C-alpha positions, 0 to 999 in steps of 0.5 A, a space after each residue: 500500500 503506497 503512502 498516499 493510500 495510507 494517508 487517505 485511510 488514516 481516520 474516516 467516518 462513513 455516514 456517521 450519525 448520532 441521535 438523541 431522542 428526536 434530535 439528530 446531532 450529527 447527520 450522515 457525516 462522511 469525512 477523511 482525515 489524512 495522516 499528518 494533516 492539521 484539520 479543523 472542524 468549524 461551525 456555529 454553536 450547536 453544529 455538532 462538533 463536540 458530538 462528532 468528536 465524541 463519536 470519533 473517540 468513543 464517548 458516544 456510540 453512533 446511531 448509524 454509520 462507521 468510524 475507521 482508523 487505519 482501515 480498521 472498523 472501530 465503531 463499537 470500540 470503547 473510548 479507552 481502547 481507541 486511546 490505546 490505538 492512538 486516538 487521544 482527545 483534550 477538552 475545551 475545559 482544561 483537565 489537569 491535576 491541580 494539586 500535583 506538580 507539572 512533572 507529577 501530572 505528566 508522570 501520572 498520565 504516563 503511568 495510567 497509559 502504561 497500566 502501571 501501578 506503583 505505590 509512590 510517585 518517587 518509585 515511578 520517577 526512576 522508571 519514567 524520568 527521562 520520558 517525562 522530561 522529554 515531554 516537558 521539553 517538547 511542550 516548553 514546560 521544563 522550567 515549570 516542572 516543579 510548579 503546582 498545576 493550579 499555580 501556572 497560567 491558563 495558557 500553560 495549563 492548556 499546554 500541560 493538558 497537551 503534555 499529559 495527552 502526549 504521554 498516551 503516545 497518540 497518533 492523532 490528537 483531537 483538540 477542542 478549542 485549544 486556544 480558548 481563553 488565551 491571550 494573543 501571545 499565548 495563542 501564537 505560542 500554542 499555534 507554533 507548538 501545534 505545528 511543531 508537534 506535527 513536524 517533529 512527532 508526525 502527529 495528526 491534529 483534528 481540532 475545533 476552534 471559534 477563532 477564525 484567525 487561528 483556523 485559517 492560520 494553521 489548518 491545512 484542511 477545514 470541514 464545516 458543520 451546520 445543524 449536524 450536517 457537513 456543508 463544506 470540506 476543503 482547503 482554507 481557500 475553498 472554504 473561505 470562498 464557499 457561499 454557503 459557509 459565508 451565509 451560515 457561519 463566516 458572514 464575510 469576516 474570515 
């Protein structure tokens, strides 16, 4: 199988649908995410973006359709199994260990992913010390390794959450509003970091974001949801020029 075919078969949803009672939150969405891409999913509030993420990661069970990862049907696999395969998600509301240090938080993420149970963090450090420091250096938090999670800035909390997810050895990261609540400086730093992850670690990024300057500044491909339906999918320029996208979402300001 050549590399282009492998990229096309990386992550796919085929007519994926999710109904909550009479509400169809995601409606027959077929989408390909290529390996190594930075792929944005945008749309108005209530468009179905978070539900779509939940279908990909296994937090919701699809009503209809399929989710495939590297050609394998994972539609019925639970979230923890998909994480083991390399599909990892971070959430809009930062989820860290506020009473642990930055170092300990990343260490805990590594232990959880490896299924290792050690009675004391001090015992775990000698086994995973090098890996933890490498992750902290990758995300630019090595100088805050001994700070408590609750004491660092909002932007650094988001980076710490990403550091914890890197401990799960992902192949694709799903990021929900990665720059939400950040200052312009923090946003710029985060965008640089995301690009570096893709280049250095050969990760694939699938993200949602309301800041259109971020979306059009970093995404290689953009998909647009409206009322649960995919209304556009293409390059940033193609999406920017779509009359339907302009009408229902961008309003001529992108």
